[in-house]
C-alpha positions, 0 to 999 in steps of 0.5 A: 515622511518619505515613502518608497517610489513606485516604478512605472511598471508597477503603476501600469500593473496596478492600473491594469489590475484595477481594470480587471473585474475582481474575484470576491473569492480572491479578496479572501486570501489568507495572510502570509506569516510576514503579513501577520508580522507586519500587522502586529509590528504596526500595532506595536509601533503606531504610538512611535509614529508621531510625525505623520500628519493628515497632509502627509497621509494624503500624499501617501495615498496619492503616490502609492495607490492606497487601496484601503486603510484602517485606524490604529490608536486613533491614527490612519495606517494605510495598506499598500496594494500591488507589486510595490518595490522598496528601494535602497534610498528609502528614508522614513523619519522616526522609528519606522526605518528600523522596522523596514530594515528588519522586514527587508531581511526576511526572505519572504518579504517581496512575496508577502508584499505581492500577496498583500495585493491579492493577486489572482491565481494564474492557472495557465501560467502555473501550468506552463511552468510545470509543463516546461519543467517536466518536459525538460527534467522528466523527458530525459533519462541519464542511465548514470550520472557520468554516463554520456548516453542520455535517453529520451524517456519515450525511447527507453521507458517500458511499462511496469507490471502493476497489480491492483487490489483485485490482482488485475494487471493495469493495461497502462501505467497511467491507469493508476489514476482511474483505480476505484475503491470497492464501492466503485468511487474513484480512489483519492489515495493510492499506495504503490509498493515495490521492491528495491529497484522495481521502477517506482521513481521512474514511474512517477516521473513518467506520469508527470511527463505524460501529463505535461504532454497533454495528449488527448485521451490520457486519463491524466488530462483531468487534472489541472495541476500535477506535482511530483515531490521526493520524500528524500528532500522533505523535512518533518513538518514540511508545508505542502506548498513550500515543498512545491516551491522548493522542489519544482517551481523556479526561484524567480517564479511569478506564481504566488504561494498564497494564491496557489494554496488557495487554488489547491484548497478550493479545487483539490479534485483537480490536483494530482500529487505524486509523493515518491519514496515514503520509505525514505521519509524520516517519520517513524509513525505517521500518526505524529502529524505536524505538517501539511504533508503528513496531514495529507498522507493521513487523509486529514486534509485535501481528501478530494485531492488525488495522491499517489505514494510509492514505498518499499514493501516494509514501510507501512502507513499505519492506521491511515492505510485503510484509506489507500488502494494498494497497487503492487509493482512486480517489475517487468513482464518477460515480454517487457524484459525483451522490449527493454533489451531491444530499446537499451541496445538500440536494436543492436542484434548481436548484443540483444541476442547475446543477452537474451541467450544468456538469460534463457540459460539461467533461471536465476538471471532471467528472474532477476532481469524482471527487476528494472534496475538490475536489468539496466545493470545487466545491460551495462555489464553485458555491453562491456564484458559479455558476462554476468554474475549469478546473485544480486550481491555479485551483480552489485559488486561487479557493477561497482568494479565496472564503475571504478574501472571506467573512472580510472580509465578516464581520470588516470589518478586512482593509484593513491587509493584502492577500490576497497578503501574507496568503498569503505570510506563511502560505506562508513558514511552510508552505514551511519545513515542506515543505522542512526543512533537515535532511531533505527528506522529514521534513516538518513539518505541525504547528506551534507558535504561535510559528512564525507571528509574524503572521497566526496568528489571522487565518489561523484566522479565514479558515479556512486554519489550524486550532488544536487543543489537544493533551495530553501527559504533561507539558503542554497545548499548542496545535498549528497545522495547515493545513486540509489538507495540500494547502492547506499545499502551495498556500500554500507554492507561492504564496509560492515562486512570488512569489520567481521574480520578486522574489528568483530566487536564493531560488527557485533555492535551493529548486528545487535541493534537489529533486534526486532522483526521490524528492524529485520524487514527494514534492513533486509536488503542491507543484511542480504548484501552483507551475507553475499559479500563475506562468505558463509561465516558472516552469513551464519552469524547474521542468520543466527541473529535473525533466528534468535529474533524470530524465536523471541517473538514467538515466545513473547507473542504466542497466538498474535499476528506479528508480521512475518509470523502469522497466528494460526487458527489454533494459536500456534505460529508459523513463519515465512521462511522465504527471507531466510532462504534468500539470505542463505542463497546470497551467501552461496551456502554449502548445502552440508554446512551444519551451522546453517542447518541448525539455525534453520532447524531451530527456527522451524522447531519454534513453530510447527507451521511454515508459510512460503511467500508471505506477500508476493512470491516473484519468479526469482523467489520461486527459484531460490526456494527451489534451490533450497528444496533441492539441498540436503538442508531442506531434507533435514528441516521440511520433514519436521513441518506439520502445516504449510501454506503456499501463498501468492505465486506465479503459474510456473511454480507448481513443480517447485511446490511438488518438490517441496511436498516430497520432503514433508512426510509429517505434514498434516495441513496443506493450504495452497493458493493456486496459480492465477491466470492473467489471460486465456493464453496462460497455461501450466505445464502438461501433467503438472496438476496430475503430479501435484495430485500424486504428491498430495495423495502420498501425504498419509497424515494429511487431514486438512486440504485447502485449494484456493483459486483466484477470486479476482479472475474475470476472463480466464477459466478457473483452475481445474482440480479434478485430477487431484481429486482422482488421486485422493479417491484412489488412496486407501492407507491414509488418515481421514480428512477432517477439513476440506475446502475448495474455492474458486476452482473447477471440478467434476461433481461425481469425483468429489462425491466419491471422495466425500462418501469415503470421509466420515470424519469431515467436520468442515466442508467449504465449496465456495464459488465452485464451477462444476464441469459435470455431475450435480450439487445434488449428488455432492450433497447426497454423499455427505454423511459426516456430522458436519460442524461448518458448511460453506456453499457461498456463491455456488449455485445449488438450486433446489439441491437444498432438499438433498442436505440430509437430516443427519447434518443439521443437529451438529451444524454450527456454521451455515453459509448459503450466500448467493446460492440461488435459493428460491422461495420454495427452497427457503421453505425446505430449509425452514423445515430443517432449521429447527434441528440445528440446535447448535447453529451459531452463524447463519448467512442467507444473503443474496437469496430472494427470501421475500415473503418466506421471511415470515416462515424463516422467522418462525423456524429461527425460534429453535436456534437460540444459540445464533450469534450472527444472522446475515440477511442482506439483500434478501427482498424481505418486506415489512411483514417478514421483518416484523416476524423476525423482530418478534423472534428476538426474545428467542435469540438473546445470544445474537451479537451481529444482525445484518439487514441491509438492502431490504424493503424495510419501511415504517412498520418494519423499522418500528418493530425492530426498534421495539424489540431490540431490548431483548438482545442484551449482547448485540454488538453490530446492527446494520439496517436500511429503512425508508421512513417518512414524517409519520415515523420521524418521532418514532425514529427519534424516540427509538434511537434515544432508547437504543442509545441509552439501553443497548450496549451496541459498539457499532451501528450502521443505520441507513435511513431514506427519509423526508425532511421532517424525519431528518429534523427530528433525528438531528434534534435528538442528536443535538439534545444529547438523546443519542449516546451511541 
């Protein structure tokens, strides 16, 4: 039997490998698919190899450096170790050549032979390859594919404004990897959301480049390996390591797939994976997990690995999104807009000052410039034409025309086709990609060459299309993509808009497929471009379709959360009208257009409640809304609104809010999330708060007012609402307030007292986290004369003012929240004297107050509160004595559904009492308790848990036990025996 020769190089390699101590872990590398095929094939064909003799086996082992053998059907089958090379002159007798011929056809053949040798993972070699790749590919930014001006990333990159879950702006972009969860542990999964062109992809490239630089003090230095992958190039069910080899590592890489996979699985905390463009991934629901990339996203594998995912706002991760910390990309700050302009023009003072002056004269352009890709287009256009359009659609149209002119100047062969025909040919393909027949949400963003029957080469030369070489296991192909997804949306909209006049039936067919709220969200940029490309008639048709969708959703899902539509507390619905306004603005609508007016009016008539800025309200959104407010259309529509909510908005938008309120003569409820200051240097316009107070005081039907400041503010002062209170005091001819809520604001206590003493119908009062500039909580509480139903004073220090809550309040009180109000033991005793009067009390929260020994008195007073359903006593320093007394009142609290006792000094005695009396609570749904137990209580814990699991229909338990080994053993034994059913 002839066998393959082993080269001198391989013999030397094997000898070198034998001299190196072998890592036992490396000997356990998982078999590759080819290795498994080899094994099964060898078993199947062993009976055919009748010509193998012991002498031949001996020669085989000597020539090939056999590392071991196994017996199959009574014969010895040897495994070849090391980097064996199989040459063309191989000759094997019998049936074996057929097997080798088959295996040689496999693309992963040599890789499998290499992996069969259990090659240890070369971490430094892999790092060198990654660093070289990132320094070459990620260090240069080519502004456009055909553009000669290629910039070093350090010379052109400007930091983005990134906001974490707590609305804090990250000091550096690389601080993304230092984000922590609310529990204070490093976040393993981060979801970065940003609108189209906000710089998400460039941010990922910058992070990879920063890691490759290996600078001291950079937080990215804690990772051994960083991989950046594009969702656009991934296929459903893709293997993570395969994707790394296809997108990053060279075809002739020395890195072993099996060794790399083993390293990633063994040291996930040392790996950072950057996944860019989840909105471009053809996976409708993340729950359909088949490949390792999907499992990585769903938090099913590599849970200690750090993963950063970027996406547009409309794309959701489904149920697994709870594992992610959210970061918002809000584009450039105004300061960084100026910095980018300086960098782009390389400090050419004439161009810099000219563009800065142009932006300063147009609020719309100034706000658009905060979106990085649009600012780049502005700079290119300004350098060429010294003028700029005013809408996003016009900006893309002008830039496309700019690309076409440059192409014609360079190639002088564009007379055979017009720019319109050229864009339509590309747009037809783009539209098929955005609106696939099978599933509207599974967009096609990467095309084959055959998808473009004409104008493919020209599209690449113009710069709208890009073509790149892709490698896979089986073949090398070329993929065609648009310059940016927004350009695919623009081209698709351009072609679709032409159908409105030429083939309206085809236009309608596409429009009718956008038949749900998810579809509107997903195709919003596409709809916006089309509204801006074909005038008011086209825009009216689109807006009417969107209006019909919203109305159907309202009719079908009354009182249910439905995304753009929100469920109001009384079951009615309100919608975020801002997307509609953006569509209107892009169409350059005439303010007196009756069709547009009726479309918006019919939408508002579907629900009385209006929300502005449902997600993040950017400066550009504020300006569009302000334009709408100043139109006659607003006067027709806003006068019908009964309730309005202003959500997240910048600090310079208060004048827009004031102008909005002037149209709302029928409004009854106003909820306002006040501007959030990022630093002590932020400020608002002088007199604007006073103007807001005047506007609110003129709303004669207003009975609910909610003013909510920033709950994440760390340094800067709270928003002062005192001037607003002054105007409310001076108003006499108006409806009485029923609901007043102030949270995270500053105010004058005496002025608030004057407001409250005039209000005798207030049933809900919230003063959460209030900072008093003067006055006292005693005077505020003394001024309350109305029979309150809900009182929330959480995180507002009231000290001994609890005694000033009048006896007339408690008989009607159903909800009382005194969390973190600084109560003393004496205050708790005063509260206990009042609690027996609260016969309607349903929810009580005294957490973060030192109840301590007063727990016994508190328990006694609760016996009269038989309607309590929620009792929160977290971190109240309650001892066993107080917990025992509380447990003995369970027989009087049979309506209790939720009990929270975490963070207290509960031991054997207290835990015993709780378990012993829980059977008195048949409606119990949630129990949260911490306890410290020892071996003396282990049997008790086991038995009581068994009783609870069988008799109490509790849906959610959080039982935290600090216990010794015997207690743990007893509890685990009960679990194994099935004694715990809950």
